[in-house]
C-alpha positions in Angstrom: -0.1 0.0 -0.1 1.5 3.3 -1.2 0.7 6.7 0.6 -0.3 9.4 -1.4 0.3 13.0 -0.4 -1.7 15.5 -2.2 -0.2 18.9 -2.8 -3.3 20.8 -2.8 -3.5 20.1 1.1 -0.1 20.7 1.9 -0.3 24.2 0.0 -3.4 25.2 1.9 -1.9 24.4 5.3 1.4 26.3 4.3 -0.8 29.3 3.2 -2.8 29.2 6.4 0.4 29.1 8.5 2.1 32.0 6.4 -1.1 34.2 7.3 -0.7 33.5 10.7 3.1 34.2 10.7 2.1 37.6 8.9 -0.6 38.4 11.4 1.9 38.0 14.4 4.5 40.3 12.6 1.9 42.9 12.4 0.9 42.5 15.9 4.4 42.6 17.1 5.2 45.7 15.0 2.1 47.5 16.1 3.1 46.7 19.8 6.5 48.2 19.5 5.2 51.3 17.7 2.7 51.8 20.7 5.8 51.1 23.0 7.8 53.8 21.4 5.1 56.4 21.1 4.2 55.8 25.0 8.1 56.0 25.8 8.2 59.3 23.5 5.1 60.9 25.6 6.9 60.2 28.9 10.4 62.0 28.0 8.2 64.9 26.3 6.6 65.3 29.6 9.8 65.1 31.7 11.3 67.5 29.2 8.3 70.0 29.8 8.8 69.9 33.5 12.4 70.1 33.3 12.1 73.2 31.3 9.6 74.9 33.2 11.8 74.2 36.3 14.9 75.7 34.9 12.7 78.6 34.1 11.8 78.8 37.5 15.3 78.7 38.7 16.6 81.1 36.0 13.8 83.5 37.1 15.1 83.4 41.2 18.6 84.1 39.8 17.6 87.3 38.0 15.5 88.2 40.9 18.6 87.8 43.4 20.6 90.0 40.8 17.8 92.8 40.9 17.4 92.5 44.5 21.4 93.0 44.8 21.4 95.8 42.5 18.9 97.9 44.4 20.2 96.9 47.8 23.3 98.2 49.8 26.0 95.9 50.6 26.7 95.5 54.4 29.3 93.6 56.4 27.2 90.5 56.0 26.2 91.1 52.2 22.8 91.3 51.0 21.3 94.1 53.1 18.7 92.1 55.9 19.1 88.9 54.4 20.3 85.9 56.3 23.0 83.4 55.6 21.8 79.9 55.2 18.3 80.8 55.7 15.7 79.7 53.0 13.8 82.3 51.1 11.5 82.6 48.6 10.5 85.3 45.9 7.3 87.5 45.3 6.7 90.5 43.7 5.8 93.7 45.1 2.5 95.2 44.1 4.3 98.7 43.2 4.0 99.9 39.5 6.2 98.7 38.3 6.6 95.7 40.7 9.9 94.6 42.3 11.3 91.5 43.6 11.3 90.9 47.3 12.3 87.8 49.4 10.2 86.4 51.8 11.0 83.6 54.6 10.8 79.8 53.4 10.2 77.8 50.4 7.6 78.8 47.6 5.1 76.6 46.2 4.6 77.2 42.3 1.9 74.8 40.4 3.7 71.3 41.3 6.9 72.9 41.9 9.2 74.0 45.3 11.5 76.9 44.6 14.2 77.9 47.6 17.1 80.4 47.6 19.9 80.3 49.7 22.6 82.5 50.5 25.8 81.3 51.7 29.4 82.9 52.7 32.3 82.5 50.3 35.7 81.6 51.3 38.9 82.0 49.3 42.1 80.3 49.1 45.2 82.1 50.5 47.2 81.5 47.8 45.3 81.3 44.6 42.4 83.5 45.8 39.8 81.0 44.1 36.9 80.3 45.6 37.2 77.3 48.0 35.6 75.5 51.0 37.8 77.1 53.5 40.1 80.0 53.8 39.5 83.7 54.3 35.9 85.0 53.9 35.2 87.1 51.1 32.7 89.6 52.6 32.4 91.3 49.3 30.9 87.9 47.7 27.8 85.9 48.5 26.7 82.4 46.8 23.1 82.0 46.0 21.8 78.6 45.3 18.4 78.4 43.9 17.0 74.9 44.1 13.7 73.8 42.2 12.3 70.4 43.1 9.0 68.5 41.8 8.0 64.8 42.0 11.5 62.9 42.7 13.4 65.3 40.8 15.4 68.4 41.7 17.3 71.0 39.5 20.0 73.5 41.6 21.5 76.6 39.7 24.4 78.2 41.6 25.6 82.1 41.0 27.7 84.1 42.9 26.9 87.9 43.6 29.4 90.6 44.4 29.4 94.1 45.7 30.0 95.5 42.4 29.0 99.2 43.2 
């Protein structure tokens, strides 16, 4: 007894397998594209938040410079501001408005912003800014920190008695 295999039955089964393979590949491709789109949206949201935080930090740096320009430099530096205290900024009701510092950090939408002024020390040999050394009473370090969710950025500037 001989076994006869019909080519037509084999071809019909192969066509079905080919269709299933193509459907599988299309589904895998679509899932990969959706994952890529989701990742792009997440990255876009993080970039937007980082840009907003950076703008808030830059605004605070500019406010400290404007405040410094309108304040007499005294023995402790920037007028009545305390060293190592946490400040926020706000605009006055004047026309045009002016920046003023208020005690404590400030909340802006989902962001927290704070400014801390520190003493600056200089190396006796090189006159470079250092962690220890002689205090430079004509320079103050301003550190602006903006935080949100589990992220944070910091900008640092040095203010001098330039008048």
